All heavy atoms as an XYZ file, in Angstrom:
964
protein
N     111.235    110.734     91.258
C     111.670    109.357     91.065
C     110.468    108.506     90.673
O     109.383    108.695     91.182
C     112.257    108.804     92.363
C     113.736    108.994     92.501
S     114.480    107.960     93.777
C     113.814    108.682     95.260
N     110.706    107.569     89.792
C     109.597    106.711     89.403
C     109.376    105.622     90.454
O     110.196    105.416     91.342
C     109.820    106.122     88.000
C     111.001    105.172     87.941
O     111.243    104.428     88.882
N     111.707    105.203     86.843
N     108.260    104.932     90.310
C     107.876    103.932     91.314
C     108.906    102.808     91.428
O     109.224    102.375     92.536
C     106.513    103.357     90.966
C     106.100    102.273     91.947
C     104.650    102.346     92.302
O     103.928    103.158     91.771
N     104.228    101.507     93.209
N     109.415    102.322     90.292
C     110.423    101.259     90.343
C     111.636    101.682     91.156
O     112.173    100.909     91.929
C     110.873    100.863     88.934
C     109.936     99.857     88.306
O     109.065     99.314     88.960
N     110.134     99.616     87.021
N     112.063    102.931     90.939
C     113.226    103.424     91.667
C     112.913    103.551     93.155
O     113.733    103.208     93.999
C     113.687    104.762     91.081
C     115.104    105.184     91.399
C     116.119    104.109     91.022
C     115.435    106.480     90.669
N     111.711    104.021     93.477
C     111.309    104.101     94.889
C     111.306    102.727     95.540
O     111.762    102.561     96.674
C     109.917    104.730     95.023
C     109.952    106.231     94.887
O     110.957    106.868     95.181
N     108.850    106.801     94.420
N     110.795    101.722     94.818
C     110.767    100.366     95.361
C     112.189     99.833     95.529
O     112.504     99.195     96.529
C     109.969     99.448     94.436
C     108.488     99.748     94.451
C     107.718     99.023     93.356
O     108.303     98.174     92.641
O     106.524     99.313     93.215
N     113.033    100.104     94.545
C     114.426     99.650     94.625
C     115.117    100.305     95.814
O     115.851     99.658     96.554
C     115.165     99.986     93.328
C     116.564     99.403     93.280
C     117.227     99.675     91.950
C     116.812     98.620     90.969
N     117.650     98.551     89.780
N     114.843    101.608     96.024
C     115.443    102.316     97.155
C     114.984    101.707     98.473
O     115.801    101.464     99.364
C     115.089    103.802     97.113
C     115.688    104.573     98.279
C     115.367    106.060     98.257
O     114.574    106.517     97.451
N     115.993    106.807     99.139
N     113.708    101.447     98.587
C     113.172    100.868     99.821
C     113.826     99.519    100.112
O     114.278     99.272    101.234
C     111.637    100.707     99.713
O     111.067    102.001     99.497
C     111.057    100.094    100.973
N     113.910     98.653     99.099
C     114.538     97.343     99.287
C     116.018     97.491     99.638
O     116.515     96.824    100.542
C     114.400     96.491     98.013
C     113.062     95.815     97.869
C     113.069     94.752     96.776
N     113.739     95.150     95.559
C     113.167     95.761     94.520
N     111.886     96.066     94.572
N     113.865     96.067     93.441
N     116.699     98.373     98.913
C     118.132     98.554     99.138
C     118.407     99.047    100.553
O     119.320     98.567    101.222
C     118.702     99.534     98.101
C     120.186     99.727     98.196
C     121.060     98.748     97.756
C     120.719    100.893     98.731
C     122.438     98.912     97.843
C     122.091    101.074     98.823
C     122.949    100.080     98.372
N     117.596     99.989    101.027
C     117.843    100.582    102.341
C     117.427     99.678    103.496
O     117.718     99.992    104.641
C     117.187    101.962    102.426
C     117.927    102.964    101.550
C     117.373    104.365    101.646
O     116.176    104.577    101.557
N     118.260    105.326    101.830
N     116.799     98.547    103.199
C     116.536     97.556    104.248
C     117.829     96.862    104.673
O     117.924     96.327    105.766
C     115.523     96.506    103.765
C     114.087     96.991    103.583
C     113.244     95.886    102.959
C     113.496     97.470    104.905
N     118.824     96.877    103.786
C     120.127     96.272    104.082
C     120.904     97.146    105.065
O     120.764     98.370    105.059
C     120.959     96.144    102.800
C     120.410     95.110    101.859
O     120.348     93.946    102.205
N     119.995     95.538    100.686
N     121.745     96.492    105.863
C     122.627     97.283    106.723
C     123.753     97.879    105.866
O     123.909     97.524    104.695
C     123.150     96.439    107.896
C     123.986     95.250    107.450
O     124.590     95.247    106.381
N     124.015     94.228    108.278
N     124.508     98.788    106.460
C     125.548     99.505    105.709
C     126.591     98.552    105.110
O     126.919     98.675    103.928
C     126.208    100.602    106.587
C     125.183    101.687    106.957
C     127.415    101.208    105.870
C     124.548    102.435    105.798
N     127.120     97.581    105.864
C     128.091     96.671    105.245
C     127.527     95.970    103.998
O     128.221     95.851    102.984
C     128.415     95.673    106.355
C     128.215     96.456    107.613
C     127.012     97.327    107.319
N     126.272     95.528    104.072
C     125.674     94.862    102.911
C     125.452     95.833    101.756
O     125.617     95.463    100.598
C     124.379     94.152    103.285
C     124.643     92.858    104.029
O     125.663     92.216    103.815
N     123.743     92.485    104.909
N     125.089     97.071    102.063
C     124.937     98.073    100.988
C     126.268     98.299    100.295
O     126.338     98.366     99.074
C     124.434     99.393    101.551
C     122.984     99.353    101.960
C     122.508    100.761    102.190
N     121.623    100.826    103.328
C     121.159    101.949    103.835
N     121.537    103.107    103.333
N     120.334    101.929    104.845
N     127.333     98.446    101.102
C     128.663     98.631    100.509
C     129.044     97.406     99.680
O     129.667     97.532     98.621
C     129.703     98.905    101.602
C     129.555    100.247    102.326
C     130.510    100.315    103.510
C     129.766    101.421    101.381
N     128.642     96.236    100.153
C     128.883     95.014     99.402
C     128.156     95.006     98.066
O     128.708     94.580     97.044
N     126.929     95.504     98.049
C     126.170     95.613     96.791
C     126.866     96.578     95.823
O     126.959     96.296     94.627
C     124.750     96.117     97.055
C     123.809     95.080     97.562
N     123.421     93.973     96.834
C     123.165     94.981     98.744
C     122.580     93.243     97.548
N     122.416     93.834     98.712
N     127.322     97.694     96.355
C     128.023     98.674     95.508
C     129.300     98.047     94.952
O     129.598     98.174     93.758
C     128.306     99.975     96.287
C     126.985    100.660     96.673
C     129.189    100.920     95.457
C     127.131    101.783     97.688
N     130.035     97.337     95.823
C     131.263     96.665     95.381
C     130.953     95.637     94.291
O     131.682     95.533     93.293
C     131.955     95.988     96.569
N     129.854     94.894     94.463
C     129.468     93.897     93.457
C     129.127     94.571     92.128
O     129.505     94.077     91.056
C     128.283     93.075     93.958
N     128.441     95.695     92.191
C     128.121     96.414     90.957
C     129.385     96.915     90.269
O     129.501     96.846     89.043
C     127.182     97.589     91.236
C     125.720     97.202     91.104
O     125.377     96.027     90.996
N     124.859     98.193     91.104
N     130.324     97.415     91.046
C     131.584     97.878     90.456
C     132.333     96.713     89.816
O     132.931     96.861     88.741
C     132.436     98.585     91.510
C     131.867     99.932     91.982
C     132.566    100.394     93.251
C     131.958    100.982     90.890
N     132.264     95.544     90.434
C     132.875     94.347     89.835
C     132.162     93.979     88.535
O     132.807     93.557     87.566
C     132.843     93.184     90.822
N     130.840     94.168     88.498
C     130.087     93.922     87.263
C     130.521     94.877     86.162
O     130.656     94.476     85.007
C     128.586     94.061     87.502
C     127.961     92.896     88.164
C     126.433     93.032     88.248
N     125.947     92.115     89.239
C     125.706     92.414     90.509
N     125.861     93.637     90.945
N     125.298     91.491     91.349
N     130.711     96.140     86.529
C     131.180     97.118     85.534
C     132.508     96.646     84.954
O     132.717     96.672     83.745
C     131.301     98.528     86.152
C     129.917     99.065     86.516
C     132.034     99.485     85.197
C     129.926    100.319     87.376
N     133.379     96.179     85.833
C     134.676     95.685     85.367
C     134.496     94.524     84.395
O     135.035     94.539     83.293
C     135.541     95.253     86.552
C     136.879     94.676     86.110
C     137.722     94.214     87.272
C     139.041     93.631     86.752
N     139.895     93.209     87.830
N     133.745     93.513     84.809
C     133.639     92.328     83.954
C     132.827     92.609     82.690
O     133.201     92.153     81.611
C     133.066     91.136     84.724
O     131.745     91.375     85.118
N     131.739     93.358     82.794
C     130.929     93.665     81.609
C     131.692     94.543     80.621
O     131.454     94.481     79.425
C     129.626     94.367     81.987
C     128.616     93.504     82.706
C     127.450     94.071     83.177
C     128.817     92.143     82.931
C     126.500     93.301     83.846
C     127.878     91.370     83.594
C     126.709     91.957     84.052
N     132.605     95.377     81.127
C     133.388     96.252     80.242
C     134.389     95.462     79.420
O     134.858     95.925     78.390
C     134.138     97.317     81.049
O     133.237     98.210     81.638
N     134.729     94.280     79.895
C     135.719     93.470     79.201
C     135.093     92.615     78.105
O     135.794     91.986     77.328
C     136.479     92.600     80.212
C     137.284     93.456     81.167
C     137.813     92.689     82.364
O     137.312     91.634     82.725
N     138.835     93.229     83.001
N     133.770     92.583     78.080
C     133.051     91.882     77.024
C     132.013     92.840     76.449
O     131.863     93.948     76.928
C     132.403     90.582     77.562
C     131.629     90.863     78.851
C     133.437     89.503     77.773
C     130.982     89.660     79.476
N     131.322     92.429     75.441
C     130.465     93.372     74.709
C     129.081     93.538     75.341
O     128.083     93.042     74.825
C     130.343     92.919     73.258
N     129.017     94.238     76.459
C     127.743     94.519     77.110
C     127.597     96.010     77.394
O     127.434     96.433     78.532
C     127.596     93.737     78.421
C     127.403     92.254     78.239
C     128.164     91.350     78.944
C     126.435     91.758     77.367
C     127.987     89.989     78.800
C     126.249     90.403     77.202
C     127.026     89.517     77.920
O     126.845     88.167     77.778
N     127.640     96.798     76.350
C     127.622     98.263     76.484
C     126.428     98.761     77.306
O     126.597     99.524     78.257
C     127.611     98.890     75.090
C     127.530    100.393     75.087
C     127.479    100.916     73.666
C     127.268    102.406     73.638
N     127.081    102.892     72.281
N     125.228     98.361     76.938
C     124.036     98.865     77.630
C     123.939     98.322     79.054
O     123.474     99.009     79.954
C     122.769     98.552     76.828
C     122.696     99.316     75.511
C     122.898    100.822     75.673
O     122.260    101.429     76.557
O     123.690    101.395     74.911
N     124.399     97.093     79.258
C     124.385     96.518     80.610
C     125.290     97.329     81.529
O     124.926     97.623     82.669
C     124.824     95.060     80.571
N     126.460     97.703     81.020
C     127.390     98.490     81.847
C     126.767     99.835     82.172
O     126.793    100.277     83.326
C     128.753     98.693     81.143
C     129.671     99.531     82.006
C     129.403     97.368     80.830
N     126.179    100.461     81.185
C     125.560    101.772     81.408
C     124.457    101.681     82.467
O     124.341    102.540     83.337
C     125.006    102.313     80.084
C     124.701    103.770     80.106
C     124.378    104.271     78.707
C     124.124    105.751     78.748
N     123.798    106.284     77.435
N     123.678    100.616     82.415
C     122.610    100.406     83.388
C     123.174    100.200     84.797
O     122.656    100.756     85.772
C     121.781     99.191     82.953
O     120.869     98.844     83.943
N     124.240     99.412     84.912
C     124.859     99.161     86.219
C     125.485    100.443     86.761
O     125.420    100.710     87.969
C     125.883     98.006     86.138
C     126.625     97.842     87.452
C     125.190     96.705     85.763
N     126.079    101.242     85.886
C     126.637    102.535     86.323
C     125.536    103.386     86.943
O     125.689    103.935     88.035
C     127.322    103.272     85.155
C     128.647    102.591     84.796
C     127.557    104.748     85.505
C     129.314    103.137     83.536
N     124.406    103.480     86.256
C     123.291    104.287     86.755
C     122.793    103.771     88.104
O     122.606    104.544     89.057
C     122.154    104.268     85.726
O     121.057    104.987     86.194
N     122.594    102.466     88.206
C     122.128    101.874     89.459
C     123.124    102.127     90.590
O     122.734    102.460     91.718
C     121.915    100.372     89.275
C     121.443     99.684     90.535
C     121.267     98.198     90.346
O     122.291     97.478     90.289
O     120.104     97.762     90.255
N     124.400    102.005     90.291
C     125.439    102.184     91.310
C     125.439    103.609     91.843
O     125.618    103.829     93.047
C     126.819    101.800     90.742
O     126.734    100.472     90.210
C     127.894    101.854     91.821
N     125.215    104.575     90.962
C     125.127    105.974     91.415
C     123.993    106.132     92.432
O     124.153    106.813     93.441
C     124.893    106.911     90.226
C     126.094    107.092     89.342
C     125.861    108.004     88.141
C     124.507    108.610     88.081
N     124.104    109.145     86.802
N     122.858    105.484     92.178
C     121.744    105.551     93.135
C     122.106    104.862     94.444
O     121.827    105.392     95.523
C     120.473    104.923     92.544
C     119.799    105.803     91.547
C     119.682    105.589     90.208
C     119.165    107.063     91.796
N     119.022    106.642     89.617
C     118.686    107.553     90.579
C     118.956    107.820     92.952
C     118.012    108.765     90.467
C     118.281    109.035     92.838
C     117.820    109.493     91.605
N     122.730    103.685     94.366
C     123.117    102.975     95.584
C     124.032    103.838     96.446
O     123.895    103.880     97.671
C     123.828    101.662     95.244
C     122.926    100.554     94.759
C     123.476     99.349     94.344
C     121.551    100.690     94.713
C     122.676     98.299     93.908
C     120.736     99.654     94.272
C     121.300     98.453     93.876
N     124.951    104.538     95.804
C     125.846    105.439     96.540
C     125.041    106.574     97.163
O     125.225    106.910     98.337
C     126.969    105.968     95.623
C     127.930    104.823     95.267
C     127.710    107.142     96.278
C     128.950    105.176     94.198
N     124.137    107.147     96.382
C     123.277    108.236     96.871
C     122.548    107.804     98.144
O     122.448    108.560     99.105
C     122.270    108.597     95.775
C     121.379    109.757     96.096
C     122.064    111.095     95.930
O     123.066    111.196     95.195
O     121.584    112.058     96.544
N     122.035    106.582     98.150
C     121.231    106.081     99.266
C     122.065    105.594    100.439
O     121.524    105.234    101.485
C     120.312    104.963     98.787
C     119.381    105.357     97.692
C     118.833    106.605     97.473
C     118.873    104.527     96.647
N     118.031    106.582     96.362
C     118.034    105.319     95.829
C     119.044    103.191     96.322
C     117.378    104.819     94.717
C     118.389    102.683     95.217
C     117.564    103.484     94.427
N     123.372    105.595    100.297
C     124.247    105.084    101.360
C     125.123    106.174    101.972
O     125.335    106.194    103.177
C     125.148    103.958    100.805
O     124.310    102.944    100.236
C     126.014    103.342    101.889
N     125.620    107.075    101.148
C     126.643    108.035    101.586
C     126.218    108.866    102.797
O     127.035    109.135    103.677
C     127.050    108.937    100.425
N     124.965    109.255    102.851
C     124.506    110.121    103.951
C     124.488    109.403    105.301
O     124.410    110.053    106.340
C     123.116    110.665    103.636
N     124.598    108.075    105.281
C     124.459    107.306    106.520
C     125.775    106.716    107.017
O     125.761    105.906    107.948
C     123.440    106.185    106.301
C     122.060    106.702    105.964
C     121.071    105.581    105.725
O     121.115    104.586    106.475
O     120.264    105.696    104.798
N     126.885    107.111    106.419
C     128.171    106.541    106.847
C     129.118    107.647    107.287
O     128.811    108.832    107.149
C     128.802    105.668    105.742
C     129.087    106.486    104.481
C     127.909    104.474    105.424
C     129.808    105.695    103.396
N     130.260    107.245    107.803
C     131.267    108.200    108.277
C     131.661    109.165    107.154
O     131.768    108.741    105.998
C     132.512    107.448    108.764
C     132.282    106.589    109.983
C     131.854    107.388    111.194
O     132.455    108.448    111.455
O     130.911    106.962    111.876
N     131.904    110.435    107.493
C     132.214    111.436    106.468
C     133.368    111.062    105.524
O     133.277    111.296    104.323
C     132.543    112.684    107.278
C     131.778    112.516    108.556
C     131.794    111.036    108.824
N     134.425    110.467    106.041
C     135.564    110.125    105.180
C     135.148    109.061    104.159
O     135.491    109.151    102.981
C     136.771    109.646    106.032
C     137.879    109.105    105.151
C     137.284    110.787    106.900
N     134.398    108.071    104.623
C     133.907    107.035    103.709
C     132.893    107.632    102.726
O     132.896    107.281    101.550
C     133.263    105.888    104.482
C     134.242    105.076    105.297
C     133.555    103.984    106.098
O     132.427    104.145    106.556
N     134.243    102.868    106.265
N     132.043    108.511    103.227
C     131.048    109.148    102.367
C     131.729    109.946    101.262
O     131.301    109.903    100.105
C     130.139    110.056    103.196
N     132.805    110.640    101.612
C     133.540    111.415    100.609
C     134.084    110.493     99.519
O     133.998    110.800     98.324
C     134.684    112.192    101.261
C     135.485    113.009    100.258
C     136.680    113.704    100.882
O     137.095    113.359    102.003
O     137.213    114.612    100.207
N     134.626    109.370     99.934
C     135.153    108.408     98.962
C     134.038    107.904     98.039
O     134.206    107.820     96.819
C     135.798    107.247     99.718
C     136.646    106.365     98.843
C     137.520    105.401     99.641
O     137.713    105.589    100.863
O     138.010    104.466     99.014
N     132.892    107.581     98.624
C     131.759    107.127     97.813
C     131.301    108.200     96.828
O     131.039    107.908     95.658
C     130.581    106.751     98.713
C     130.542    105.366     99.307
C     129.247    105.164    100.080
C     130.684    104.296     98.250
N     131.187    109.427     97.311
C     130.726    110.518     96.447
C     131.726    110.766     95.319
O     131.325    111.027     94.172
C     130.433    111.795     97.272
C     130.187    112.982     96.366
C     129.232    111.548     98.188
N     133.010    110.650     95.607
C     134.008    110.796     94.540
C     133.829    109.715     93.468
O     133.948    110.002     92.271
C     135.429    110.757     95.109
C     135.773    112.013     95.885
O     135.168    113.065     95.695
N     136.735    111.906     96.782
N     133.530    108.504     93.893
C     133.254    107.425     92.941
C     131.992    107.764     92.142
O     131.958    107.612     90.917
C     133.107    106.069     93.672
C     134.451    105.637     94.257
C     132.545    104.999     92.727
C     134.371    104.436     95.198
N     130.979    108.244     92.843
C     129.718    108.599     92.189
C     129.934    109.659     91.107
O     129.384    109.558     90.008
C     128.719    109.099     93.239
C     127.337    109.403     92.697
C     126.437    109.969     93.773
O     126.886    110.787     94.585
N     125.187    109.563     93.796
N     130.742    110.655     91.406
C     131.033    111.717     90.430
C     131.732    111.127     89.207
O     131.379    111.440     88.067
C     131.885    112.842     91.074
C     132.437    113.793     90.018
C     131.055    113.605     92.104
N     132.697    110.250     89.432
C     133.394    109.638     88.298
C     132.449    108.771     87.477
O     132.499    108.786     86.249
C     134.590    108.808     88.777
C     135.425    108.265     87.636
C     135.990    109.362     86.748
O     136.731    110.216     87.205
N     135.637    109.344     85.473
N     131.558    108.048     88.145
C     130.568    107.247     87.421
C     129.684    108.140     86.552
O     129.377    107.789     85.409
C     129.713    106.437     88.401
C     130.407    105.298     89.136
C     129.481    104.727     90.215
C     130.857    104.201     88.180
N     129.293    109.282     87.092
C     128.468    110.226     86.321
C     129.223    110.735     85.099
O     128.639    110.861     84.005
C     128.020    111.386     87.208
N     130.504    111.007     85.269
C     131.317    111.462     84.129
C     131.405    110.365     83.065
O     131.313    110.636     81.872
C     132.716    111.878     84.595
C     132.736    113.030     85.575
S     131.990    114.542     84.908
C     133.234    114.993     83.728
N     131.588    109.131     83.515
C     131.631    108.016     82.560
C     130.298    107.893     81.830
O     130.266    107.666     80.627
C     131.932    106.705     83.268
C     133.335    106.559     83.764
C     134.410    107.350     83.465
C     133.826    105.562     84.650
N     135.532    106.906     84.117
C     135.203    105.799     84.846
C     133.237    104.483     85.302
C     135.999    104.997     85.664
C     134.017    103.688     86.120
C     135.390    103.940     86.293
N     129.220    108.034     82.585
C     127.894    107.893     81.987
C     127.683    108.923     80.872
O     127.145    108.599     79.815
C     126.841    108.060     83.093
C     125.486    107.540     82.745
C     124.554    107.571     83.940
O     124.633    108.506     84.772
O     123.737    106.659     84.044
N     128.142    110.135     81.130
C     127.982    111.212     80.138
C     128.774    110.960     78.860
O     128.395    111.423     77.792
C     128.411    112.554     80.741
C     127.477    113.143     81.795
C     128.106    114.371     82.439
C     126.124    113.483     81.177
N     129.882    110.252     78.971
C     130.754    110.035     77.810
C     130.822    108.557     77.434
O     131.804    108.114     76.827
C     132.168    110.575     78.102
O     132.702    109.899     79.254
C     132.154    112.071     78.373
N     129.781    107.789     77.805
C     129.841    106.346     77.661
C     130.069    105.887     76.222
O     130.833    104.954     75.976
C     128.601    105.670     78.244
C     128.840    104.206     78.351
C     128.183    103.213     77.701
C     129.864    103.561     79.110
N     128.721    101.995     78.023
C     129.761    102.186     78.888
C     130.869    104.018     79.969
C     130.619    101.262     79.481
C     131.718    103.099     80.556
C     131.587    101.746     80.311
N     129.440    106.514     75.254
C     129.630    106.099     73.862
C     131.085    106.239     73.447
O     131.635    105.365     72.773
C     128.713    106.879     72.924
C     127.258    106.458     73.082
O     126.960    105.328     73.475
N     126.353    107.367     72.794
N     131.719    107.338     73.849
C     133.139    107.541     73.518
C     134.020    106.524     74.242
O     134.963    105.984     73.664
C     133.589    108.957     73.900
C     132.898    110.021     73.056
O     132.490    109.701     71.916
O     132.767    111.161     73.533
N     133.715    106.281     75.514
C     134.493    105.305     76.286
C     134.384    103.932     75.629
O     135.376    103.238     75.431
C     134.006    105.244     77.760
C     134.402    106.526     78.496
C     134.566    104.010     78.476
C     133.762    106.672     79.863
N     133.165    103.551     75.288
C     132.947    102.221     74.735
C     133.685    102.039     73.408
O     134.171    100.952     73.100
C     131.462    101.947     74.546
C     131.217    100.494     74.352
C     130.998     99.841     73.175
C     131.212     99.484     75.358
N     130.858     98.506     73.389
C     130.974     98.251     74.733
C     131.381     99.496     76.751
C     130.912     97.050     75.420
C     131.306     98.304     77.427
C     131.074     97.100     76.772
N     133.786    103.119     72.644
C     134.425    103.049     71.325
C     135.949    102.947     71.410
O     136.598    102.554     70.446
C     134.031    104.273     70.498
N     136.511    103.302     72.571
C     137.967    103.304     72.734
C     138.373    102.170     73.668
O     138.202    102.246     74.882
C     138.412    104.655     73.299
C     139.919    104.816     73.368
O     140.639    103.807     73.535
O     140.373    105.972     73.276
N     138.928    101.116     73.089
C     139.244     99.918     73.876
C     140.193    100.211     75.037
O     140.062     99.658     76.122
C     139.847     98.858     72.954
C     139.522     97.456     73.400
C     139.862     96.433     72.347
O     139.321     96.513     71.238
O     140.688     95.553     72.667
N     141.146    101.103     74.816
C     142.117    101.449     75.865
C     141.417    102.141     77.040
O     141.645    101.801     78.205
C     143.214    102.348     75.281
C     144.296    102.721     76.272
C     145.407    103.537     75.584
C     146.519    103.912     76.523
N     146.156    105.031     77.409
N     140.567    103.102     76.737
C     139.841    103.829     77.796
C     138.878    102.885     78.504
O     138.751    102.913     79.734
C     139.095    105.057     77.216
C     138.264    105.742     78.286
C     140.078    106.035     76.591
N     138.239    102.024     77.739
C     137.324    101.047     78.343
C     138.080    100.132     79.307
O     137.591     99.806     80.392
C     136.640    100.221     77.260
C     135.468     99.460     77.789
C     134.589     98.816     76.746
N     135.075     98.806     75.411
C     135.018     97.747     74.601
N     134.512     96.616     75.022
N     135.457     97.828     73.360
N     139.293     99.731     78.948
C     140.116     98.897     79.828
C     140.475     99.662     81.096
O     140.502     99.082     82.192
C     141.377     98.449     79.092
N     140.728    100.965     80.977
C     141.031    101.788     82.158
C     139.813    101.889     83.073
O     139.948    101.834     84.301
C     141.484    103.186     81.721
C     142.849    103.193     81.042
C     143.174    104.512     80.338
O     142.351    105.458     80.399
O     144.256    104.586     79.726
N     138.629    102.035     82.489
C     137.383    102.071     83.264
C     137.218    100.745     84.015
O     136.902    100.724     85.198
C     136.169    102.353     82.344
C     134.856    102.014     83.033
C     136.178    103.810     81.896
N     137.453     99.646     83.307
C     137.328     98.327     83.930
C     138.303     98.185     85.093
O     137.929     97.735     86.184
C     137.570     97.232     82.885
N     139.539     98.595     84.866
C     140.556     98.489     85.919
C     140.181     99.340     87.127
O     140.251     98.880     88.273
C     141.917     98.922     85.371
C     143.028     98.790     86.395
C     144.389     99.233     85.861
O     144.531     99.435     84.649
O     145.302     99.382     86.686
N     139.764    100.583     86.901
C     139.391    101.473     88.007
C     138.192    100.917     88.761
O     138.155    100.955     89.992
C     139.089    102.885     87.489
C     138.794    103.887     88.595
C     139.939    104.027     89.584
O     141.039    104.391     89.211
N     139.677    103.731     90.844
N     137.230    100.379     88.052
C     136.050     99.791     88.705
C     136.453     98.631     89.604
O     135.924     98.485     90.711
C     135.048     99.300     87.652
O     134.571    100.380     86.896
N     137.399     97.824     89.144
C     137.882     96.704     89.958
C     138.576     97.177     91.222
O     138.387     96.601     92.298
N     139.364     98.231     91.098
C     140.059     98.808     92.264
C     139.034     99.305     93.284
O     139.134     99.033     94.487
C     141.010     99.944     91.827
C     142.190     99.357     91.032
C     141.502    100.755     93.042
C     143.015    100.400     90.291
N     138.028    100.043     92.792
C     136.984    100.545     93.694
C     136.216     99.404     94.338
O     135.879     99.465     95.518
C     136.016    101.448     92.947
C     136.550    102.782     92.570
C     137.575    103.483     93.162
C     136.087    103.603     91.502
N     137.750    104.679     92.520
C     136.856    104.785     91.501
C     135.089    103.452     90.540
C     136.658    105.817     90.590
C     134.894    104.474     89.631
C     135.667    105.641     89.659
N     135.911     98.373     93.548
C     135.162     97.238     94.076
C     135.905     96.617     95.260
O     135.314     96.385     96.320
C     134.953     96.197     92.970
O     134.330     95.055     93.500
N     137.198     96.371     95.080
C     137.993     95.790     96.166
C     138.034     96.725     97.367
O     137.941     96.291     98.515
C     139.403     95.489     95.666
C     139.439     94.335     94.682
C     140.820     94.097     94.098
O     141.823     94.501     94.715
O     140.888     93.492     93.009
N     138.171     98.017     97.111
C     138.229     99.004     98.196
C     136.921     99.006     99.001
O     136.936     99.028    100.231
C     138.518    100.391     97.589
C     138.423    101.543     98.550
C     139.583    101.582     99.544
N     139.309    102.570    100.552
C     139.059    102.303    101.831
N     139.096    101.069    102.276
N     138.795    103.262    102.681
N     135.801     98.992     98.307
C     134.518     99.039     99.014
C     134.213     97.722     99.725
O     133.605     97.724    100.794
C     133.384     99.419     98.058
C     133.423    100.878     97.602
C     132.230    101.208     96.738
C     133.458    101.817     98.793
N     134.641     96.622     99.142
C     134.472     95.346     99.826
C     135.266     95.356    101.128
O     134.784     94.935    102.174
C     134.935     94.209     98.907
C     134.389     92.832     99.197
C     132.873     92.824     99.332
C     134.836     91.868     98.126
N     136.472     95.913    101.064
C     137.291     96.064    102.255
C     136.605     97.000    103.261
O     136.526     96.706    104.454
C     138.671     96.594    101.846
C     139.623     96.671    103.029
O     139.741     95.667    103.759
O     140.247     97.729    103.216
N     136.100     98.133    102.774
C     135.426     99.115    103.620
C     134.194     98.490    104.297
O     133.885     98.803    105.447
C     134.998    100.325    102.763
C     134.425    101.480    103.549
S     133.687    102.770    102.467
C     135.080    103.403    101.582
N     133.531     97.595    103.600
C     132.290     97.002    104.133
C     132.571     96.096    105.339
O     131.694     95.912    106.175
C     131.587     96.174    103.051
O     132.250     94.940    102.842
N     133.774     95.526    105.390
C     134.096     94.603    106.474
C     133.497     93.220    106.280
O     133.658     92.347    107.129
N     132.806     92.995    105.172
C     132.136     91.715    104.960
C     133.122     90.551    104.873
O     132.836     89.464    105.354
C     131.273     91.766    103.683
C     130.052     92.674    103.772
C     129.396     92.800    102.396
C     129.046     92.142    104.780
N     134.267     90.776    104.265
C     135.245     89.692    104.129
C     135.846     89.311    105.474
O     136.017     88.128    105.773
C     136.352     90.068    103.148
C     135.908     90.167    101.694
C     137.105     90.523    100.812
C     135.273     88.878    101.228
N     136.134     90.308    106.314
C     136.735     89.993    107.605
C     135.716     89.328    108.528
O     136.067     88.514    109.356
C     137.319     91.256    108.255
O     136.327     92.261    108.361
N     134.421     89.632    108.341
C     133.375     88.980    109.151
C     133.301     87.500    108.831
O     133.141     86.672    109.709
C     131.993     89.598    108.845
C     131.758     90.918    109.512
C     130.368     91.462    109.159
O     129.540     90.735    108.603
O     130.135     92.637    109.450
N     133.415     87.165    107.545
C     133.237     85.760    107.151
C     134.427     84.912    107.592
O     134.300     83.718    107.749
C     133.031     85.650    105.644
O     134.180     86.116    104.967
N     135.577     85.534    107.814
C     136.759     84.794    108.250
C     136.669     84.503    109.746
O     137.076     83.447    110.201
C     138.053     85.603    107.943
C     138.207     85.728    106.419
C     139.278     84.941    108.534
C     139.291     86.691    106.001
N     136.099     85.413    110.491
C     136.054     85.293    111.945
C     135.208     84.140    112.425
O     134.381     83.632    111.798
C     135.527     86.589    112.559
């Protein structure tokens, strides 16, 4: 890993698990919104970062939640590998955006951050 990534990992892991899940959810929301406008490279960058955030979080949470995160990570990796094709197909890009939004809401729910702010 390069130094920037090591520094990013150190900063990211200073957050508690709910906040880490919140960061992942925010990135997934970014993928959704960036996919709906012309930010191809920005989306690809956020996908890559999100995979790392999941990597740095999954080992520290409950197995069922970790499995869900890893499944998202695998799908993100598949998207990354075929990103040029996805970007060229508006229908597939819309599906990626929709799925990212679903995951974002799911992880925000999993984080418990929304229920904390209401209490």
